[in-house]
PDB file as gemmi writes it, atoms N, CA and C in Angstrom:
CRYST1    1.000    1.000    1.000  90.00  90.00  90.00 P 1                      
ATOM      1  N   UNK A   1     -23.405  10.038 -34.990  1.00  0.00           N  
ATOM      2  CA  UNK A   1     -21.788   9.788 -35.008  1.00  0.00           C  
ATOM      3  C   UNK A   1     -21.352  10.322 -33.436  1.00  0.00           C  
ATOM      4  N   UNK A   2     -21.211  11.603 -32.909  1.00  0.00           N  
ATOM      5  CA  UNK A   2     -21.234  12.180 -32.150  1.00  0.00           C  
ATOM      6  C   UNK A   2     -21.665  11.315 -30.668  1.00  0.00           C  
ATOM      7  N   UNK A   3     -22.607  11.189 -30.386  1.00  0.00           N  
ATOM      8  CA  UNK A   3     -23.529  10.791 -29.604  1.00  0.00           C  
ATOM      9  C   UNK A   3     -22.862   9.315 -29.382  1.00  0.00           C  
ATOM     10  N   UNK A   4     -22.407   8.228 -30.315  1.00  0.00           N  
ATOM     11  CA  UNK A   4     -21.885   7.307 -29.963  1.00  0.00           C  
ATOM     12  C   UNK A   4     -20.623   7.355 -29.233  1.00  0.00           C  
ATOM     13  N   UNK A   5     -19.667   8.582 -29.924  1.00  0.00           N  
ATOM     14  CA  UNK A   5     -18.494   8.697 -29.490  1.00  0.00           C  
ATOM     15  C   UNK A   5     -18.538   8.867 -28.040  1.00  0.00           C  
ATOM     16  N   UNK A   6     -19.614   9.621 -27.601  1.00  0.00           N  
ATOM     17  CA  UNK A   6     -19.589  10.079 -26.085  1.00  0.00           C  
ATOM     18  C   UNK A   6     -19.726   9.097 -25.263  1.00  0.00           C  
ATOM     19  N   UNK A   7     -20.754   7.798 -25.954  1.00  0.00           N  
ATOM     20  CA  UNK A   7     -20.815   7.044 -25.344  1.00  0.00           C  
ATOM     21  C   UNK A   7     -19.855   5.953 -25.181  1.00  0.00           C  
ATOM     22  N   UNK A   8     -19.325   5.958 -25.692  1.00  0.00           N  
ATOM     23  CA  UNK A   8     -17.899   5.111 -26.151  1.00  0.00           C  
ATOM     24  C   UNK A   8     -17.049   5.723 -25.092  1.00  0.00           C  
ATOM     25  N   UNK A   9     -16.599   7.023 -25.368  1.00  0.00           N  
ATOM     26  CA  UNK A   9     -15.891   7.870 -24.291  1.00  0.00           C  
ATOM     27  C   UNK A   9     -16.378   7.655 -22.555  1.00  0.00           C  
ATOM     28  N   UNK A  10     -17.356   7.701 -22.610  1.00  0.00           N  
ATOM     29  CA  UNK A  10     -18.232   7.441 -21.070  1.00  0.00           C  
ATOM     30  C   UNK A  10     -17.919   5.935 -20.508  1.00  0.00           C  
ATOM     31  N   UNK A  11     -18.039   4.894 -21.418  1.00  0.00           N  
ATOM     32  CA  UNK A  11     -17.782   3.495 -21.164  1.00  0.00           C  
ATOM     33  C   UNK A  11     -16.637   3.433 -20.668  1.00  0.00           C  
ATOM     34  N   UNK A  12     -15.522   4.335 -21.653  1.00  0.00           N  
ATOM     35  CA  UNK A  12     -14.121   3.610 -21.545  1.00  0.00           C  
ATOM     36  C   UNK A  12     -13.780   4.590 -20.170  1.00  0.00           C  
ATOM     37  N   UNK A  13     -14.418   5.773 -19.663  1.00  0.00           N  
ATOM     38  CA  UNK A  13     -14.014   6.355 -18.726  1.00  0.00           C  
ATOM     39  C   UNK A  13     -14.618   5.344 -17.490  1.00  0.00           C  
ATOM     40  N   UNK A  14     -15.571   4.911 -17.384  1.00  0.00           N  
ATOM     41  CA  UNK A  14     -16.287   3.987 -16.309  1.00  0.00           C  
ATOM     42  C   UNK A  14     -15.596   2.780 -16.165  1.00  0.00           C  
ATOM     43  N   UNK A  15     -14.848   2.191 -17.152  1.00  0.00           N  
ATOM     44  CA  UNK A  15     -14.167   1.204 -17.020  1.00  0.00           C  
ATOM     45  C   UNK A  15     -12.945   1.224 -16.529  1.00  0.00           C  
ATOM     46  N   UNK A  16     -12.196   2.208 -16.859  1.00  0.00           N  
ATOM     47  CA  UNK A  16     -10.758   2.729 -16.020  1.00  0.00           C  
ATOM     48  C   UNK A  16     -11.051   3.095 -14.842  1.00  0.00           C  
ATOM     49  N   UNK A  17     -12.306   4.049 -14.305  1.00  0.00           N  
ATOM     50  CA  UNK A  17     -12.423   4.353 -12.938  1.00  0.00           C  
ATOM     51  C   UNK A  17     -12.704   2.796 -12.136  1.00  0.00           C  
ATOM     52  N   UNK A  18     -13.820   2.410 -12.806  1.00  0.00           N  
ATOM     53  CA  UNK A  18     -13.438   0.395 -11.912  1.00  0.00           C  
ATOM     54  C   UNK A  18     -12.699   0.179 -11.872  1.00  0.00           C  
ATOM     55  N   UNK A  19     -11.512  -0.044 -13.021  1.00  0.00           N  
ATOM     56  CA  UNK A  19     -10.738  -0.763 -12.808  1.00  0.00           C  
ATOM     57  C   UNK A  19      -9.386  -0.340 -11.534  1.00  0.00           C  
ATOM     58  N   UNK A  20      -9.232   1.126 -11.349  1.00  0.00           N  
ATOM     59  CA  UNK A  20      -8.856   1.742 -10.911  1.00  0.00           C  
ATOM     60  C   UNK A  20      -9.363   1.562  -9.277  1.00  0.00           C  
ATOM     61  N   UNK A  21     -10.284   1.612  -8.957  1.00  0.00           N  
ATOM     62  CA  UNK A  21     -10.833   1.496  -7.895  1.00  0.00           C  
ATOM     63  C   UNK A  21     -10.549   0.094  -7.315  1.00  0.00           C  
ATOM     64  N   UNK A  22     -10.652  -1.028  -8.098  1.00  0.00           N  
ATOM     65  CA  UNK A  22     -10.764  -2.469  -7.943  1.00  0.00           C  
ATOM     66  C   UNK A  22      -9.320  -2.504  -7.809  1.00  0.00           C  
ATOM     67  N   UNK A  23      -8.434  -1.778  -8.138  1.00  0.00           N  
ATOM     68  CA  UNK A  23      -6.842  -1.556  -7.914  1.00  0.00           C  
ATOM     69  C   UNK A  23      -6.888  -1.587  -6.340  1.00  0.00           C  
ATOM     70  N   UNK A  24      -7.260  -0.339  -6.061  1.00  0.00           N  
ATOM     71  CA  UNK A  24      -6.855   0.260  -4.930  1.00  0.00           C  
ATOM     72  C   UNK A  24      -7.652  -0.496  -3.622  1.00  0.00           C  
ATOM     73  N   UNK A  25      -8.938  -1.226  -4.005  1.00  0.00           N  
ATOM     74  CA  UNK A  25      -9.246  -2.282  -2.944  1.00  0.00           C  
ATOM     75  C   UNK A  25      -8.128  -2.988  -2.656  1.00  0.00           C  
ATOM     76  N   UNK A  26      -7.495  -4.004  -3.883  1.00  0.00           N  
ATOM     77  CA  UNK A  26      -6.762  -4.737  -3.914  1.00  0.00           C  
ATOM     78  C   UNK A  26      -5.694  -4.377  -3.077  1.00  0.00           C  
ATOM     79  N   UNK A  27      -5.000  -3.652  -3.211  1.00  0.00           N  
ATOM     80  CA  UNK A  27      -3.790  -2.866  -2.610  1.00  0.00           C  
ATOM     81  C   UNK A  27      -3.999  -2.801  -1.043  1.00  0.00           C  
ATOM     82  N   UNK A  28      -5.082  -2.224  -1.047  1.00  0.00           N  
ATOM     83  CA  UNK A  28      -5.554  -1.986   0.268  1.00  0.00           C  
ATOM     84  C   UNK A  28      -5.608  -3.332   1.139  1.00  0.00           C  
ATOM     85  N   UNK A  29      -6.123  -4.138   0.779  1.00  0.00           N  
ATOM     86  CA  UNK A  29      -6.264  -5.770   1.239  1.00  0.00           C  
ATOM     87  C   UNK A  29      -5.212  -6.118   1.274  1.00  0.00           C  
ATOM     88  N   UNK A  30      -4.052  -6.346   0.167  1.00  0.00           N  
ATOM     89  CA  UNK A  30      -3.158  -6.643   0.285  1.00  0.00           C  
ATOM     90  C   UNK A  30      -2.288  -6.123   1.654  1.00  0.00           C  
ATOM     91  N   UNK A  31      -2.071  -4.983   1.763  1.00  0.00           N  
ATOM     92  CA  UNK A  31      -1.369  -4.451   2.538  1.00  0.00           C  
ATOM     93  C   UNK A  31      -1.808  -4.814   4.223  1.00  0.00           C  
ATOM     94  N   UNK A  32      -3.077  -4.788   4.450  1.00  0.00           N  
ATOM     95  CA  UNK A  32      -3.584  -5.457   5.460  1.00  0.00           C  
ATOM     96  C   UNK A  32      -3.306  -6.998   5.957  1.00  0.00           C  
ATOM     97  N   UNK A  33      -3.223  -7.970   5.062  1.00  0.00           N  
ATOM     98  CA  UNK A  33      -2.802  -9.409   4.693  1.00  0.00           C  
ATOM     99  C   UNK A  33      -1.139  -9.176   5.191  1.00  0.00           C  
ATOM    100  N   UNK A  34      -0.781  -8.467   4.329  1.00  0.00           N  
ATOM    101  CA  UNK A  34       0.745  -8.470   4.748  1.00  0.00           C  
ATOM    102  C   UNK A  34       1.224  -7.921   6.316  1.00  0.00           C  
ATOM    103  N   UNK A  35       0.263  -6.652   6.818  1.00  0.00           N  
ATOM    104  CA  UNK A  35       0.710  -6.468   8.076  1.00  0.00           C  
ATOM    105  C   UNK A  35      -0.111  -7.130   9.153  1.00  0.00           C  
ATOM    106  N   UNK A  36      -0.888  -8.098   8.822  1.00  0.00           N  
ATOM    107  CA  UNK A  36      -1.286  -8.908   9.699  1.00  0.00           C  
ATOM    108  C   UNK A  36      -0.550 -10.344   9.664  1.00  0.00           C  
ATOM    109  N   UNK A  37       0.159 -10.598   8.455  1.00  0.00           N  
ATOM    110  CA  UNK A  37       1.243 -11.914   8.758  1.00  0.00           C  
ATOM    111  C   UNK A  37       2.337 -11.266   9.290  1.00  0.00           C  
ATOM    112  N   UNK A  38       2.730  -9.890   9.113  1.00  0.00           N  
ATOM    113  CA  UNK A  38       3.989  -9.531   9.862  1.00  0.00           C  
ATOM    114  C   UNK A  38       3.922  -9.288  11.569  1.00  0.00           C  
ATOM    115  N   UNK A  39       2.914  -8.959  11.627  1.00  0.00           N  
ATOM    116  CA  UNK A  39       1.914  -8.907  13.344  1.00  0.00           C  
ATOM    117  C   UNK A  39       2.303 -10.130  13.723  1.00  0.00           C  
ATOM    118  N   UNK A  40       1.852 -11.291  13.279  1.00  0.00           N  
ATOM    119  CA  UNK A  40       1.860 -12.518  14.044  1.00  0.00           C  
ATOM    120  C   UNK A  40       3.090 -13.434  13.721  1.00  0.00           C  
ATOM    121  N   UNK A  41       3.999 -12.947  12.685  1.00  0.00           N  
ATOM    122  CA  UNK A  41       5.236 -13.274  12.866  1.00  0.00           C  
ATOM    123  C   UNK A  41       6.090 -13.056  13.838  1.00  0.00           C  
ATOM    124  N   UNK A  42       5.727 -11.761  14.022  1.00  0.00           N  
ATOM    125  CA  UNK A  42       6.496 -10.946  15.403  1.00  0.00           C  
ATOM    126  C   UNK A  42       5.991 -11.253  16.708  1.00  0.00           C  
ATOM    127  N   UNK A  43       4.839 -11.803  16.714  1.00  0.00           N  
ATOM    128  CA  UNK A  43       4.270 -12.486  18.404  1.00  0.00           C  
ATOM    129  C   UNK A  43       5.127 -13.848  17.982  1.00  0.00           C  
ATOM    130  N   UNK A  44       4.870 -14.601  16.857  1.00  0.00           N  
ATOM    131  CA  UNK A  44       5.815 -16.084  17.279  1.00  0.00           C  
ATOM    132  C   UNK A  44       7.134 -15.892  17.574  1.00  0.00           C  
ATOM    133  N   UNK A  45       7.800 -14.812  17.148  1.00  0.00           N  
ATOM    134  CA  UNK A  45       9.247 -14.857  17.564  1.00  0.00           C  
ATOM    135  C   UNK A  45       9.090 -14.420  18.834  1.00  0.00           C  
ATOM    136  N   UNK A  46       8.632 -13.656  19.623  1.00  0.00           N  
ATOM    137  CA  UNK A  46       8.478 -13.579  20.712  1.00  0.00           C  
ATOM    138  C   UNK A  46       7.837 -14.566  21.306  1.00  0.00           C  
ATOM    139  N   UNK A  47       7.541 -15.191  21.250  1.00  0.00           N  
ATOM    140  CA  UNK A  47       6.695 -16.869  21.758  1.00  0.00           C  
ATOM    141  C   UNK A  47       7.982 -17.735  22.047  1.00  0.00           C  
ATOM    142  N   UNK A  48       8.580 -17.846  21.129  1.00  0.00           N  
ATOM    143  CA  UNK A  48       9.897 -18.828  20.637  1.00  0.00           C  
ATOM    144  C   UNK A  48      11.011 -17.895  22.034  1.00  0.00           C  
ATOM    145  N   UNK A  49      11.249 -16.416  22.061  1.00  0.00           N  
ATOM    146  CA  UNK A  49      12.116 -16.217  22.832  1.00  0.00           C  
ATOM    147  C   UNK A  49      11.719 -16.475  24.461  1.00  0.00           C  
ATOM    148  N   UNK A  50      10.708 -16.291  24.733  1.00  0.00           N  
ATOM    149  CA  UNK A  50       9.646 -16.169  25.895  1.00  0.00           C  
ATOM    150  C   UNK A  50      10.135 -18.348  26.261  1.00  0.00           C  
ATOM    151  N   UNK A  51      10.058 -18.800  25.529  1.00  0.00           N  
ATOM    152  CA  UNK A  51       9.984 -20.454  25.878  1.00  0.00           C  
ATOM    153  C   UNK A  51      11.457 -20.443  26.208  1.00  0.00           C  
ATOM    154  N   UNK A  52      12.623 -20.060  25.521  1.00  0.00           N  
ATOM    155  CA  UNK A  52      14.024 -19.851  25.588  1.00  0.00           C  
ATOM    156  C   UNK A  52      14.289 -19.139  26.981  1.00  0.00           C  
ATOM    157  N   UNK A  53      13.651 -18.237  27.121  1.00  0.00           N  
ATOM    158  CA  UNK A  53      13.793 -17.828  29.075  1.00  0.00           C  
ATOM    159  C   UNK A  53      13.423 -18.677  29.778  1.00  0.00           C  
ATOM    160  N   UNK A  54      11.952 -19.476  29.434  1.00  0.00           N  
ATOM    161  CA  UNK A  54      11.689 -20.282  30.442  1.00  0.00           C  
ATOM    162  C   UNK A  54      12.886 -21.275  30.847  1.00  0.00           C  
ATOM    163  N   UNK A  55      13.300 -22.218  29.654  1.00  0.00           N  
ATOM    164  CA  UNK A  55      14.008 -22.790  29.742  1.00  0.00           C  
ATOM    165  C   UNK A  55      15.449 -22.368  30.162  1.00  0.00           C  
ATOM    166  N   UNK A  56      16.105 -21.203  30.379  1.00  0.00           N  
ATOM    167  CA  UNK A  56      16.974 -20.681  30.626  1.00  0.00           C  
ATOM    168  C   UNK A  56      16.684 -20.360  32.368  1.00  0.00           C  
ATOM    169  N   UNK A  57      15.811 -20.048  32.675  1.00  0.00           N  
ATOM    170  CA  UNK A  57      15.189 -19.890  33.955  1.00  0.00           C  
ATOM    171  C   UNK A  57      15.496 -21.032  34.497  1.00  0.00           C  
ATOM    172  N   UNK A  58      14.703 -22.284  33.896  1.00  0.00           N  
ATOM    173  CA  UNK A  58      14.500 -23.893  34.957  1.00  0.00           C  
ATOM    174  C   UNK A  58      16.301 -24.091  35.157  1.00  0.00           C  
ATOM    175  N   UNK A  59      17.132 -23.696  33.870  1.00  0.00           N  
ATOM    176  CA  UNK A  59      18.746 -24.082  34.287  1.00  0.00           C  
ATOM    177  C   UNK A  59      19.103 -23.028  35.381  1.00  0.00           C  
ATOM    178  N   UNK A  60      18.849 -22.022  35.695  1.00  0.00           N  
ATOM    179  CA  UNK A  60      19.269 -21.047  36.417  1.00  0.00           C  
ATOM    180  C   UNK A  60      19.103 -21.492  37.852  1.00  0.00           C  
ATOM    181  N   UNK A  61      17.686 -21.814  38.325  1.00  0.00           N  
ATOM    182  CA  UNK A  61      17.209 -22.187  39.112  1.00  0.00           C  
ATOM    183  C   UNK A  61      18.001 -23.437  39.703  1.00  0.00           C  
ATOM    184  N   UNK A  62      18.482 -24.315  38.804  1.00  0.00           N  
ATOM    185  CA  UNK A  62      19.085 -25.543  39.200  1.00  0.00           C  
ATOM    186  C   UNK A  62      20.305 -24.894  39.941  1.00  0.00           C  
ATOM    187  N   UNK A  63      21.160 -24.060  39.394  1.00  0.00           N  
ATOM    188  CA  UNK A  63      22.411 -23.925  39.838  1.00  0.00           C  
ATOM    189  C   UNK A  63      22.202 -22.798  40.878  1.00  0.00           C  
ATOM    190  N   UNK A  64      21.095 -22.127  41.328  1.00  0.00           N  
ATOM    191  CA  UNK A  64      20.756 -21.379  42.573  1.00  0.00           C  
ATOM    192  C   UNK A  64      21.918 -19.964  42.098  1.00  0.00           C  
ATOM    193  N   UNK A  65      21.656 -19.653  41.221  1.00  0.00           N  
ATOM    194  CA  UNK A  65      22.229 -17.994  40.669  1.00  0.00           C  
ATOM    195  C   UNK A  65      21.106 -17.336  40.735  1.00  0.00           C  
ATOM    196  N   UNK A  66      21.398 -16.266  41.755  1.00  0.00           N  
ATOM    197  CA  UNK A  66      19.911 -15.207  41.796  1.00  0.00           C  
ATOM    198  C   UNK A  66      19.852 -14.196  41.139  1.00  0.00           C  
ATOM    199  N   UNK A  67      21.095 -13.823  40.799  1.00  0.00           N  
ATOM    200  CA  UNK A  67      20.798 -12.327  40.035  1.00  0.00           C  
ATOM    201  C   UNK A  67      20.590 -12.664  38.459  1.00  0.00           C  
ATOM    202  N   UNK A  68      21.058 -14.024  37.990  1.00  0.00           N  
ATOM    203  CA  UNK A  68      20.438 -14.471  36.857  1.00  0.00           C  
ATOM    204  C   UNK A  68      19.188 -14.795  36.760  1.00  0.00           C  
ATOM    205  N   UNK A  69      18.639 -15.178  37.800  1.00  0.00           N  
ATOM    206  CA  UNK A  69      17.187 -15.555  37.876  1.00  0.00           C  
ATOM    207  C   UNK A  69      16.603 -14.438  37.817  1.00  0.00           C  
ATOM    208  N   UNK A  70      16.918 -13.273  38.168  1.00  0.00           N  
ATOM    209  CA  UNK A  70      15.970 -12.187  38.534  1.00  0.00           C  
ATOM    210  C   UNK A  70      15.749 -11.642  37.420  1.00  0.00           C  
ATOM    211  N   UNK A  71      17.123 -11.579  36.187  1.00  0.00           N  
ATOM    212  CA  UNK A  71      17.195 -11.153  35.034  1.00  0.00           C  
ATOM    213  C   UNK A  71      16.141 -11.732  34.385  1.00  0.00           C  
ATOM    214  N   UNK A  72      16.446 -13.184  34.101  1.00  0.00           N  
ATOM    215  CA  UNK A  72      15.460 -14.289  33.465  1.00  0.00           C  
ATOM    216  C   UNK A  72      13.925 -13.474  33.473  1.00  0.00           C  
ATOM    217  N   UNK A  73      13.675 -13.409  35.034  1.00  0.00           N  
ATOM    218  CA  UNK A  73      12.614 -13.171  35.135  1.00  0.00           C  
ATOM    219  C   UNK A  73      11.597 -12.076  34.637  1.00  0.00           C  
ATOM    220  N   UNK A  74      12.515 -10.960  34.364  1.00  0.00           N  
ATOM    221  CA  UNK A  74      12.383  -9.709  33.969  1.00  0.00           C  
ATOM    222  C   UNK A  74      11.884  -9.854  32.518  1.00  0.00           C  
ATOM    223  N   UNK A  75      12.563 -10.572  32.015  1.00  0.00           N  
ATOM    224  CA  UNK A  75      12.917 -10.989  30.395  1.00  0.00           C  
ATOM    225  C   UNK A  75      11.437 -11.230  30.379  1.00  0.00           C  
ATOM    226  N   UNK A  76      11.314 -12.445  31.146  1.00  0.00           N  
ATOM    227  CA  UNK A  76       9.981 -13.178  30.742  1.00  0.00           C  
ATOM    228  C   UNK A  76       8.695 -12.317  31.049  1.00  0.00           C  
ATOM    229  N   UNK A  77       8.613 -11.685  32.218  1.00  0.00           N  
ATOM    230  CA  UNK A  77       7.696 -10.432  32.235  1.00  0.00           C  
ATOM    231  C   UNK A  77       7.313  -9.499  31.002  1.00  0.00           C  
ATOM    232  N   UNK A  78       8.517  -8.936  30.449  1.00  0.00           N  
ATOM    233  CA  UNK A  78       9.135  -8.387  29.388  1.00  0.00           C  
ATOM    234  C   UNK A  78       8.247  -9.050  28.031  1.00  0.00           C  
ATOM    235  N   UNK A  79       8.593 -10.159  27.785  1.00  0.00           N  
ATOM    236  CA  UNK A  79       8.040 -10.990  26.634  1.00  0.00           C  
ATOM    237  C   UNK A  79       6.350 -11.312  26.834  1.00  0.00           C  
ATOM    238  N   UNK A  80       6.088 -11.423  28.145  1.00  0.00           N  
ATOM    239  CA  UNK A  80       4.612 -11.347  28.344  1.00  0.00           C  
ATOM    240  C   UNK A  80       3.972 -10.260  27.948  1.00  0.00           C  
ATOM    241  N   UNK A  81       4.460  -9.288  28.501  1.00  0.00           N  
ATOM    242  CA  UNK A  81       3.525  -7.827  28.463  1.00  0.00           C  
ATOM    243  C   UNK A  81       3.564  -7.511  26.640  1.00  0.00           C  
ATOM    244  N   UNK A  82       4.983  -7.868  26.155  1.00  0.00           N  
ATOM    245  CA  UNK A  82       4.745  -7.004  24.628  1.00  0.00           C  
ATOM    246  C   UNK A  82       4.034  -8.305  24.010  1.00  0.00           C  
ATOM    247  N   UNK A  83       4.031  -9.287  24.293  1.00  0.00           N  
ATOM    248  CA  UNK A  83       2.863 -10.472  23.510  1.00  0.00           C  
ATOM    249  C   UNK A  83       1.627 -10.042  23.671  1.00  0.00           C  
ATOM    250  N   UNK A  84       1.188  -9.191  24.730  1.00  0.00           N  
ATOM    251  CA  UNK A  84       0.088  -9.423  25.220  1.00  0.00           C  
ATOM    252  C   UNK A  84      -0.152  -7.982  24.379  1.00  0.00           C  
ATOM    253  N   UNK A  85       0.475  -7.235  24.315  1.00  0.00           N  
ATOM    254  CA  UNK A  85       0.366  -5.475  23.670  1.00  0.00           C  
ATOM    255  C   UNK A  85       0.065  -5.694  22.054  1.00  0.00           C  
ATOM    256  N   UNK A  86       0.798  -6.779  21.783  1.00  0.00           N  
ATOM    257  CA  UNK A  86       1.138  -6.998  20.210  1.00  0.00           C  
ATOM    258  C   UNK A  86      -0.202  -7.583  19.507  1.00  0.00           C  
ATOM    259  N   UNK A  87      -1.026  -8.409  20.623  1.00  0.00           N  
ATOM    260  CA  UNK A  87      -2.232  -9.575  20.169  1.00  0.00           C  
ATOM    261  C   UNK A  87      -3.508  -7.828  20.354  1.00  0.00           C  
ATOM    262  N   UNK A  88      -3.215  -7.087  21.310  1.00  0.00           N  
ATOM    263  CA  UNK A  88      -4.236  -6.158  21.709  1.00  0.00           C  
ATOM    264  C   UNK A  88      -4.209  -5.359  20.442  1.00  0.00           C  
ATOM    265  N   UNK A  89      -3.100  -4.991  19.874  1.00  0.00           N  
ATOM    266  CA  UNK A  89      -3.070  -3.869  19.023  1.00  0.00           C  
ATOM    267  C   UNK A  89      -3.708  -4.650  17.660  1.00  0.00           C  
ATOM    268  N   UNK A  90      -3.210  -5.720  17.557  1.00  0.00           N  
ATOM    269  CA  UNK A  90      -4.016  -6.392  16.015  1.00  0.00           C  
ATOM    270  C   UNK A  90      -5.668  -6.585  16.260  1.00  0.00           C  
ATOM    271  N   UNK A  91      -5.998  -7.127  17.751  1.00  0.00           N  
ATOM    272  CA  UNK A  91      -7.673  -7.128  17.784  1.00  0.00           C  
ATOM    273  C   UNK A  91      -7.878  -5.958  17.378  1.00  0.00           C  
ATOM    274  N   UNK A  92      -7.581  -4.752  18.059  1.00  0.00           N  
ATOM    275  CA  UNK A  92      -7.712  -3.014  17.939  1.00  0.00           C  
ATOM    276  C   UNK A  92      -8.178  -3.049  16.307  1.00  0.00           C  
ATOM    277  N   UNK A  93      -6.867  -3.186  15.467  1.00  0.00           N  
ATOM    278  CA  UNK A  93      -6.988  -2.718  14.270  1.00  0.00           C  
ATOM    279  C   UNK A  93      -7.891  -3.818  13.417  1.00  0.00           C  
ATOM    280  N   UNK A  94      -7.997  -5.045  13.536  1.00  0.00           N  
ATOM    281  CA  UNK A  94      -9.106  -6.005  13.060  1.00  0.00           C  
ATOM    282  C   UNK A  94     -10.617  -5.399  13.047  1.00  0.00           C  
ATOM    283  N   UNK A  95     -10.583  -4.647  14.776  1.00  0.00           N  
ATOM    284  CA  UNK A  95     -12.276  -3.972  15.126  1.00  0.00           C  
ATOM    285  C   UNK A  95     -12.182  -2.689  14.069  1.00  0.00           C  
ATOM    286  N   UNK A  96     -11.050  -2.008  14.340  1.00  0.00           N  
ATOM    287  CA  UNK A  96     -11.161  -0.623  13.241  1.00  0.00           C  
ATOM    288  C   UNK A  96     -11.733  -1.241  11.711  1.00  0.00           C  
ATOM    289  N   UNK A  97     -11.041  -2.243  11.600  1.00  0.00           N  
ATOM    290  CA  UNK A  97     -11.381  -2.282   9.894  1.00  0.00           C  
ATOM    291  C   UNK A  97     -12.409  -2.805   9.537  1.00  0.00           C  
ATOM    292  N   UNK A  98     -13.224  -3.834  10.799  1.00  0.00           N  
ATOM    293  CA  UNK A  98     -14.355  -4.229  11.211  1.00  0.00           C  
ATOM    294  C   UNK A  98     -15.499  -3.133  10.915  1.00  0.00           C  
ATOM    295  N   UNK A  99     -15.425  -2.039  11.095  1.00  0.00           N  
ATOM    296  CA  UNK A  99     -16.279  -0.984  11.592  1.00  0.00           C  
ATOM    297  C   UNK A  99     -16.170  -0.234  10.328  1.00  0.00           C  
ATOM    298  N   UNK A 100     -14.507   0.032   9.887  1.00  0.00           N  
ATOM    299  CA  UNK A 100     -14.857   0.715   8.676  1.00  0.00           C  
ATOM    300  C   UNK A 100     -16.112   0.010   7.146  1.00  0.00           C  
ATOM    301  N   UNK A 101     -15.472  -1.292   7.668  1.00  0.00           N  
ATOM    302  CA  UNK A 101     -16.278  -1.712   6.509  1.00  0.00           C  
ATOM    303  C   UNK A 101     -17.771  -1.927   6.536  1.00  0.00           C  
ATOM    304  N   UNK A 102     -18.055  -1.791   7.980  1.00  0.00           N  
ATOM    305  CA  UNK A 102     -19.834  -1.647   8.120  1.00  0.00           C  
ATOM    306  C   UNK A 102     -20.134  -0.671   7.577  1.00  0.00           C  
ATOM    307  N   UNK A 103     -19.341   0.603   7.429  1.00  0.00           N  
ATOM    308  CA  UNK A 103     -19.971   1.726   7.197  1.00  0.00           C  
ATOM    309  C   UNK A 103     -19.650   2.100   6.141  1.00  0.00           C  
ATOM    310  N   UNK A 104     -18.917   1.091   5.338  1.00  0.00           N  
ATOM    311  CA  UNK A 104     -19.078   1.527   4.024  1.00  0.00           C  
ATOM    312  C   UNK A 104     -20.379   0.549   3.475  1.00  0.00           C  
ATOM    313  N   UNK A 105     -20.746  -0.435   3.917  1.00  0.00           N  
ATOM    314  CA  UNK A 105     -21.772  -1.272   3.585  1.00  0.00           C  
ATOM    315  C   UNK A 105     -22.604  -0.341   3.830  1.00  0.00           C  
ATOM    316  N   UNK A 106     -23.363   0.589   4.825  1.00  0.00           N  
ATOM    317  CA  UNK A 106     -24.095   1.283   4.982  1.00  0.00           C  
ATOM    318  C   UNK A 106     -24.462   2.381   4.141  1.00  0.00           C  
ATOM    319  N   UNK A 107     -23.229   2.879   3.333  1.00  0.00           N  
ATOM    320  CA  UNK A 107     -23.370   4.272   2.304  1.00  0.00           C  
ATOM    321  C   UNK A 107     -24.397   3.632   1.075  1.00  0.00           C  
TER     322      UNK A 107                                                      
END                                                                             
């Protein structure tokens, strides 16, 4: 009898451990998905701001206002740099995740 109880407890323990591991993996994947979505959202918002700055620059240059045109050009460069930085950051995160997954597969 006690042998059967031990096997039953061992199976329950194994089932719980598998469930916990599965839940941890699922949570990690959800965090990754949310992180990517937020990153993509941030890039799209910056791209919209960049388009608005280009439109504003077009309006300003027709009015020949030099000070505002320079400010607009600086804003445009800032948005371009920020978008580029965020895209590189997202690519680096993907590369790290890919390498981590490759290492886990080798184990």
